[in-house]
N, C-alpha and C positions, 0 to 999 in steps of 0.2 A: 343522387349518388350516396354511397355509404361513407363510413368514417375513413379518414386517411390511414394508411398502413403505418405501423410503428415497428421498430426493431428493439430488441433488448441488447444492450451493450455488455461488455465484459464486467462492468462495474455493478451490474444489478439494477441499474436504473433504465427507464425506457425513454428513448428519444423520439419525439414526434418529428415529422418532416420539417417543421419550422425551426427545429433546433431546441425547442423547449424541453427542459428536463422534467420528467415525471418521477414520482416517488418510487421507492423500492425498499428492500431490506438491506440493512447495513450492520456489520460487526463494528461495535464501538469499543474503543480502547483509549487508555491514557498514555500520554507522553508528558511527564512533569505535571503541571496543573491543567493542561489542555486536553479536551476530549476530541478524538478523531474518529472517522468512520470510513470503512472500505465496503464496497458492494460485495455481498456474500457470494456472488457467482465466481469471484476470483479466489475465494478462500478454500483451501483444501483441508487444513487441519490446524490445530493449536497444540503446541507441545511445551513442556517445561524447558526453561533455559538451561543449557548445559551441553557439554561435549563439543564445544566450538574449537576447531583447530585453526591456528593462525596460518595464513598463507603470505609469504613475503611479497613485497613490492605491490601491494594493493592499496587503494586509497583508505584513509582512516575510517570512513563510514562503512567499509566492508570488514566486519569483525573476523571473518574467516569462513570455514565450511563445516558442515555437519554431515554425518553419515546417517541418512534416513532410509532404513530398510535396504541398504546396499547402494543407494544413490547418493552422489555427492551434491549437496545443496549449499549454495552460497548464502551467507547470513549478513543482512544489511542492518545497521544500527540507525533507526529512523531519527533518533535525537541527534546523532552526529551528522546525518544527511541534512537535517533542517537547520541545526544550530551550531554545528562545528565542534561540539564536545561529546565525548563518548558517554553512554549510559552507564551509571554506576549500578552494576547488577545486584539484585536483591532476590529474596525468596519469591516475590510475586511476579518477577519478570517472566515473560513468555516469548516464544518464537511463533509467529503466525506464518504458516506456510501458505504461500500464494502461488498461483500459476499465471505466468505472464506469457504473452504471445510475442514471438520474434520471427525474424526472417527464416531462421533455421528450425522453426517449430516452437513448441511450448517449453518453457523453462520454469522449474520450481525454484522459488527464492524464499528464504526465511527472513522475516522482519522482526527485529527485537523491539518489543513494546514494554512499557512499565507494568501494565496490567490490562487484562481484557475485562470489559464491562458486561455487554449484553448484545444480543441481536435485536435490533429495533426496526420497526416499520416507520418510514418517514414519507408522509404523503407529499405529492408534488407541491401543494399549496404551502407546505412548510419548508421548502428549499429555496433559498435566495441565491442569486448569482454571486460568484466570488467578488470580494471587495477589490477596488482598485487601490493598490498601495503606492503607486507611482514607480515602483520597481517591478518589472515584469517577472523576474525569477520567482519571487515568493508566490504570486498568484497563479503561476503556471502549474503548481502542484495541486491546486484546489479546484474541485469540480463545482462546489457550492457550499453554502452554509445551511445546515439542517437544524431546524428548531426541534429540540427533544426536551420535554419536561421543562419548558421555559428557558432553556439555555441553548446556546449555539454549539453545534458539533461541526467540526471542519471535515467536510467530505473530500477525501483525497482522490486524485486521479492516479491510479497505480502506474499506468504506462508512463506518465510524466515524472513521477517520483523515481522510477527506474528508467530514466531517459537513456538516450543513445550513449552518452558519456559513461553513465553508470553501467550499462550493459556491456559496453566495450571493455570496461575495466574487469567485469566478470569474465568476459571471453578471454582476456589476456591471461587468465589463470588456467587456460586450457591444458597446460601441462599437469595440472592437478586433477584433471577430469571434469573441470567446470566448463560449461559452454553456454553461450548466450543464445 
């Protein structure tokens, strides 16, 4: 028989039938002193930080919304999502526009990052499973730990970062034109 069939997931990595993750291309970016990566298949574009309008009654990690070519796009502060404190915006901050899949179709979401580094190829052999921290919440956001230039890059699972609670909060801003 031939090789087992594989599928490419939304994160840009390829999953084999046994659940082993294979390499792929990742956009790497900084949050504080840590390097993170997202599969490039979910990335739509990268824009300069700015023009974020606050929306009342949203969780702190949702900075507000932007107008992206006539479309209302919610903006999530990843530092606040992970660590509970808002990013101090500076010149190098960017908004990475990603596309997430939901029950009602696809939704564009902006992610505030400190700075974007590069698109890198990470071979399957250089991706380790997420570490066990003892608390499930932290490791749920992580798909794996990629070795890039001798350092670990935290490979995020976008769907878990923007989990049901986060997307429900985005949907609650529906009166502003935001839908999950």
